[in-house]
Structure formats: structure tokens, C-alpha cells
N, C-alpha and C positions, 0 to 999 in steps of 0.2 A: 518470370516464373512465379506462380502463386503456390503457397504452402498449404497442404492439407494435413491435419492431425486430429487427435482427440479433441482439440480445442479450437480448431479452425476448419471451416467448411470449404476453404480454398477461394472464397470470394473476397478479393481485396477490399478493405474498408479502412478509413481513417476518420476520426472525429476529434474535435478539440473544443475547449472553452477557456476563455481568458476573462478573469474578473479582477477588479481592484480590491483593496483590502476592506472597503466598505461593503463589498458583496455585489457591486454593480457589474453587469455583463458588458465587457468591452468588445468582445468578438467571439463568435462561435460558429461551428459547422457540425450538423448532425450530433449535437451534444447529448441527445437522449438515446442514441443508438447503444444497445447493450453489447458487451463483449465478455468473453471469459475473463475473469479478473486477474488471473495469475496472482502475484504477490501483493498487488495493490490492496487486496482485501485485508491485508494485515493492519492497515490503518484503522479499520473498524474494530479489529481485535484489540488494538492498542487503546482505542477510546473506551471500549467496554471495560477493560481491566483498570484503566486509570479512573474511570468514573466510580468503580467499585472501591478503589482505594480512597478516593475523595469522600465517599459516603461512609467510610469506616468498615466496609464489609471485608476488605482485604488489606494486607499490609505489604509494602514493597520489600520488607525484610523477611516475610514468611518464606518457608523453604519448599521447593519442588524437587522431585527426583528426576535427574537426567535420564532420558530414554530415547530409543530409536523406534520403539514398537508401540502401536496404538490399536484401538478397536475400530473396525470398519463400521460405517453407518448403514451398509447394505444389509439386506435380510441375511440372518445367520450370524452377523456381528463377529466375524472372524478377525483375528489379529492380523495386522500388516506391518511391514517394516520398510524403511528406505534401503536401497542398495548401498553397500558399504562405500562406493565411490561418491554417493550423494550425501553422506553423513556431514553434519556440521562438525568439522574437526576441532573447533574451539570449545565444544561442550566437554565438561569433565566426564570421567569414566561413567558408563551406564550404572545407574543406581546411586550416584553421588548426589548430594544435596546442592541446590543452587537457590539463591534468593530470587524472588519474583522480579526485583529490579534488574538482576543480571539477565534473566530470561527475556524480559521485555527489550532490554538493550540489544541482545543478539537478534531478536526477531526483526528489529528495524535496521540496525547498522549493517548486519551481514545477511539479512533476509533468511534467517535460520528457519527451516521448515519444522524441525523438531521442536524448537522453542515455541513456534506458533501453535502447534498442536497441544503442547503442554498447557499453554494459556487457555486455549479454547476448551480443553477438558476441565480446566479449573472454573471458568466463568460460565460455560454453556452456550450453545447456539442461540437460545432465546435472548441472552444478554447481548451477543454480537449483533443480532438483527435489530434489537431495540436501539443499540448505538447507531446503527445505520439510519433508523427512523428518526432518532433524535437530531441527527445531522441534516435531515431532509433528503437523504439519499434514497428516494422512492423507487428507483429502478434496480437497486442493488440487493443482493442476498448472499448469505453464506449458509450452505446446506450440508457440507461435508468437510472432513479434515483434509489438510494438504496431503497429497500423495495417496489418497484413498481411491485407487483406480476402480476397485470393485463397486464402490458407491457411485463413482462417475458413470460407470456402465449401467447402473441401476437408475440413472436419471437425476442424481443429485449433483449440484455444481456450485460455483460461486460466480456472480455476475456483477459488473459495474458499468457505469457510463461516464463520459467525460464530465458531464454536469455534476453527477454524484461525487466524483472524485474532488472537484473543486469545492463542493459543499462540505465534504468531510474535512479537507485541509483547512478551509476557512473556519469551521467550527473549532478546530484545534488552535490555530494561530490567533484567533480573536479572543481566546480565553473563555469561550462559551462551554467547553466540555469540562473544564477544571479550573481551579484557582491558579494564581500566578506561579507558585513554585512548581506544581505539576505540569503546567503549560510549558514552562521553560525547560523542564526535564524532557518532555516530548519533543520540543523543537531542537534541543541539543542532540537527541538521537537522530532526528531527521537531517540535521546538518552533517552528522557523522556517517550517514548512509553511504556505503562504498560502491554501489552499483547505480550510477546516475547517468542519464542521457541529457535531460534538460540542463543539468549542471555543467556538462561539457561545453555547451554553447555559451552559458553564462560566464564561465571561467574565461573563455576566449574573448567574449564581447565586453565584459565588465568585471575585470579580475578582483575588484574590491567589493563586489556586491555580497550582501548577506543572503544566503539561500539554504534551503533544505528540501529534501525530496524523498519520495518512495516510488521505486520503479517495480515493474513486474514483467516477467518474460517466461514463456515456454515456447515450444515449437509452433510457429505461426502466429504468435502473440507477442507484442511488445508495447508497454504503456509506461508513462511516467507522469507524476504530478508533483509540482513544486511550488513553494512560496519564494518570492524574490523581492528583496529591497535593494534598489540600485545603489551603487557606491556613493553617488552624489545626492541621493534623495533623502528625504525625511522618512521616518518609520511609516507614516501613513501613505507614502507614495508608492508602496510596493504593490505587488500583484500575485495572483495565483494562476498557474497554467496547468491544465491537464490535457494530455494527448494520448489517444488510444489507437492502436493499429492492429489489423488482422491480415494474415495470409501473405505478408511481405517477408522476403529473406531478411535476416538480421541486419545486414549492412544497409539495406534499403530502408528498413523501418527506422534505424538510428538516424539516417540522413533526413528522413521525413520529419522526425521529431525535432531534430536540430534546426531544420529550416523553419518550421512553425515557431520555434522558440526565438530565433533571430528576429522574425517579423513581429512577434508578440512583444519582445523587449523594446523595440523601436516604438511600437504603437502605444504601449503603456507609459512610455516616457514623454510622449508628445502632448 
């Protein structure tokens, strides 16, 4: 059974790319196929914000106001909100102040949609798309806020490819997007990310490995991208793997991503 949704045309597809930490491609299949990004686009939002901090344009301690309501990018620019059952329950009461550090942490570790939109409204779409370009993610774009269904129906979306996801992750872990302190901060959030698929397989295959990831999922879409340093390897022996899927039921997509991860882990270690 293939899934059809606002994000999936029902045509099953899977792509992946595996690179080492030097950026060399070790294996790939349909790596430039574009998919609806789901929450993996949050990596680009993170890079945009951290680069602004690195350049002194923003501070991690500056305050943002917690909110569930945002302005649509569709003509008319009407406000939209998430359904109460979709709220990030860990956010403080609406209107309460949060530091940018806290907001970025929730955006990555629990994939908070409200936190993401708060950051995008702070940095702007041009900065997010400039971050994608900086990372070499030429097939990817962010055109609307998370949850802006009216803008989605107006033709605005966000897209990624497996190659672009490995490029964004490589730019982060290599230190190309920021200095050592901010790079370690980003990697710490990626290590703490709670919704992992590649990590499930890494935990089973190599319990002592160092890894961090950013997943994304909506109906008919499931992706994950991770950096991995094997337990018995040196820091330079690690790899980055991105897997994108469309139109598969959740359990099938998870199994496909885990299967690719198992093969990638063996290949990268050989």
C-alpha cells in the first residue's frame, strides 16, 4: 500500500547518500531526487541562526516570545495556528520569553514546529535559503513556515534531497558553518534529538558509537540524516548518511531506513 497525502503523490521512492567525513561519496542511489523535506529542513534554519550568532547579528541569550500563532505566507497573510494536540507542550505559556538558545534546542531535540517558526520569523527566509546555498544544498528550498497549509496549497513548500542533507550535515560537523564552540553546541543538540531512525540501527549495531541526527516525517514522508563515528574508530573514520522515503507506510519506511543504515555502517567501516 502506498500513501497519498499533501506531501506524497503515492509513488513510492527512496534515495540515499553515504559520505565519509572528508566529504567523499561512498555510496548513493537517486541522491538528487527531491522530496518534501518535513522537519529535516530545520537543519537549514539552525545553520542560518547559528551563522547570524557567529557574525554577531544575533545572540543566543536574546529573548523571543513563545507562540503557537504565525502569519501565513499565502496571499492575504492570514494568521494560522497549530491544533492544540500538535502544540509543543514543553514551550512556556504563550507570550512568555525564551532565549534563542532554548528555542533552537527545542527545534532540534524535540523537533518543535513552533520553535522553528519563531526562528524563521527572526532570521527570515532569505537567510535560511542562503544557508542552504552556503552548504551546497542546491536542490533544497524553504518557502513557507511549518504548518502553513494555506501557503502549501498556494504552491509554497520546502524540499530536500539526500545529497543536500549530507551536505548540510557535513557543513555542520566539519566546522564550516561556525567556530568550535557553536559547532559543538549544534552537534550536542543533534545527539540529543529524540526522534531518530538511523540511530535505532546504530544503537543496535554499534552501541558505543557517537552519532547525532535530524529526522523528518509527515504522512507519506519519512527521512533521516545522521553523522556517525564508530565506537572503535578514530574521529576521522566516521560518516554521514541521509535516507529519504516517500509513499511508504511508517513501519515500512522505518525498516527501509534501518536496512540502508545497517549496510552503510558495514561499508563505511570496511
